[in-house]
N, C-alpha and C positions, 0 to 999 in steps of 0.2 A: 097572391097578386098576379094579374095577367101580365105576361112579359110584353114590353113595348116593342112594336114592330119597327123594323128599320125605316128611316125616313124616306119619303118619296124622292125619286131622282128628278131634278128640275133642270130644264134648259130654258134660257132666257134670250129673247130676241128684242133688240131695241131698234125702232124706226130711226133712220138717219136724218130725216127731214121733218119730223113731227114728234111732240112729247108723248109718244105712245110706245107701249111695250106689250109683248105677249109672253106668257110663261107656259111652257109645255110641261105638264106633270106626267111622269111615268110611274105607275104603281097604284094599286096592287097589280100583281102579275097579269099581263095581257090587257091592261086597261091604260088609257091615256086621256088627259083632259087639257083643254086650252082655257086660259084666263087672260082677259084683256086688262091692261094696266094703263091708267092715266098718270103719266109721270109728273105732271104739274101738281095735281091734287093728291097723288099717291092713293087713289081709289082703285078697287079691283072688282072686276065683273067675272066671276067664275062662269064658264060656258059649258060647251058640249063635251061629253065623255064618248069615247069609242072603244070598242073591244077589239083592239088591234095593236100591233107593235108599231109605234111611230118613232122614227129614227131622228133624233135631235141634230146630229151632225149634217143631215141632208135637208134641213128645213131652213126657211128664211122668212122674214117679215118685209113687206115692201117699204120703201123709204117713206111713204106717206102713211104707213100703218094700216092700210085698208084691206090688204090681201096677204094671205099666208100660203106659201108653197111648202109642201111636205111630202115625204116618202113614207109609206106604211105597208105593212104586210099582215095578212090574216091567214093563219094556217088551219085548214080543216080538210074535209073530204075533197078528193080530186074532182068530184062532180058538183061541188058547191060553187055557184057563180060568185059568191062573196069571198071565196078564198083567193090567195095569191097576192103578189106585190103590185103596188101602183104608186104613181106620183100624181098629186092633185093640187089644185089651187082652191082656197076657200076664203070666206070672210070671217076673220076672227071676232069673237071666240068660238066659232063653229067650224067643225070638220066637214060639213056637208059640201061635197065637191061641186064647184061650178064647171070644172073641166078636169079630166083625168087622162093619164097616159099609161099604157101597160109597160111593165118592166119584166125583163128576163132575169129571174133570181133576185136575191136580196143583198148581194154584195155591193152593188152600185145602185144609183137612182137619186131622185130628188132634184133640187134646183136652188137658184139664188137670184135675187132681184138685182140686176145691174142698174136699172132705173125703175121708177114707179110704173112705167109703161113698157118695160122690157125685162123678160125673165130668161135666164140661161138654164137649160135643163142639162142634167148629167148626160154625157154622150151615150150612155147605155139606154136612155129612154128613146122610145119612138117619138119623133116629132109630129106624128099624126095622132091626134087625140082619139079617145074612144068615141064610137059613133053615137049620135043622138044628142050630144052636148052642143050648146050654143057656141059658135066660134068665139074664142077669147078676144077681147078688145086690147090685146097686148102683142108686142113683137115677141116672137119665140125664137131663141137662139140656142146655141150649145156651149156648155162650159169648155174651156180649153182642154184638149185631149189629155194633157199631162197634169191636169189639176182636178179639183173636186169641189162640190158646193161649200164644204166647211172652210176650205182654204180661201176661196173667193170671197166668202162672207167676212173673214178676218181682214183681208186686204181692203175691201170696200169700207169696212168699219174703222179704218184708221190704224190697224195693227201693222207692224213691220217685222218681217222675218229676219232674225238675227243670226241664227244657225239652222241649217237644214239637217234633220236627223232621220226623217222617214219620207218615202215617196208618198205624195198626198193621195194617190189612188190605191196603190197596193199595200201601203203601210209597211213596206219592207224597209229595213234599216239601211240608210245610205250615209250616215254620219254618226258621230259620237252622241249627240243629243239635239233636240229640236227646241229652239227658244224663239218666242215672239215678244215684242215689247210695244207699249203704247204710253206716251208721256201724258201726264195730267194736263188737261186743257188750262191754258193761262199760266203754266209754270207750276212746279212742285215735283213730287216724286214720280218716277216712272214705274208703271205696272208691267211685270213680266209674267209670262206663262210658259211652262215647260210641258211639252207633250210627252206623256209617259209611254212606256213600252206597252203595246196592246196586250191585254190579259183576258182571254176568253173565259176565265173562271171568275172574273171580277163581277160582283153584284151590280146590276144595273147596266152592264154592257162592258165591252172590252176596252173602251177608250176613256181616258181621264187626263186631267191637267193638274199641275201644281203651280201655285201663284205666290208671288212675293213683290214687295215694293223696294225701290232703291232711290236714295237721295244722297248724292255725293258718296261718302264712304259708309253710309248707314244702309243696312239691309233689314227689312221687316218681313218676316215670314207670315203667311196667311194660313195657319193650320186649319184643317178640315174644310177649307173653302173649295167647293167644286166648280164654281164659276165666279168670275169677277170682271168688271169693266167700268170705265168712266161713263157717267150719265151724259152722253152727247158732248156738248161743249161746256158742261158745268163741272166744277171741281168737286163732284160728289162721287165717291166710290160706292158701287153697288156690288154686293156679294151674296152668294148662296152658301148656306151652311146648315146642315142637319134639317133640311126641309123648310128652312126659313129664308125669305128674301130680306136682306138687311141693307142699311145705308149708313155711311159715316161721312161727315164733312171735315174730319180731322184724321185722314188716313196715314199721316206721316210717322206716327209712333205706334208702338204695339198696344198701349192702352186704348188709343183711339179706335183701333180695329176691334179689340175685344169688347169695347163698350158700344159697338154699333147698334143703331136703333132698328128694331124689327119693323118692317113694312107690312109683311103678310106671312101668316103661318099656313102652309099648304097641307100640313099633316092631317088635320081633322076632316078634310074633304073625302067623301066616299062616292063611289060610282052610282049614277042614276041615269036613266034614259030620259032625255028631253028632246023633243022635236025642234028642229031649227025653225025660226020664224020666217015669214015670207021674204023679208028683206035680205036674209042670208042666202036665199036661193037664186038671186040674180046679181049681175055685175053692178058695182057702184057706178053712178054717173060721173063723168069726167067734167 
């Protein structure tokens, strides 16, 4: 029997002002894919693959769901123009860059959408885009110098910092633990996430979170869950577990979580080269 490969690493991005989501799949090694998600109909449109490392903590989906900012790196020969790190904006589910900015190294980079028409780039990015690209119809700003795209995305998405454990840019420990919380829309359990100690030997990357729910004196652990969030203003808990995207409308008890309904299995998808359509090569009209 052929041994089962480890499940892909999934990063989920929810548009704040539209029922749209994007799932970034990482894996197999050196490959990444975007999938567009209609959160009303729960239909999925697998999109473009890229042979590059795409960093989920430094990416974001615009509030209207029409643009995706990401940080990526491709390591090859020094004389290969396709090598090196960059930050780009694309139209999901495509990586094809509408505009890109160079980065110095891979420790920092990426961005976050403050509004649908304003993106904040990590302060390590040049605010001057690569030459030849059409000027973006967006305001371009910089993330706060003591913050990072992943932290700004949590704050804009309704999460509250309960305890500070790590510096958001350097990831150096500054407290006993780092805890974030987000209450269920309309009342119900509160979702908590603890940022774990960075481990550069961890499969899929050094960063990970642990999730649980609390209601009064009850605490419900979410084992093997690598991402969780409420579905906008709906009392629907969305989770990622073992390469699956799942949902439950009854998250307050352990059976409710364990019997969550599968929305999409990303495990069977395999890399293929697909050219971006013409519409994905130009900015959407406002």
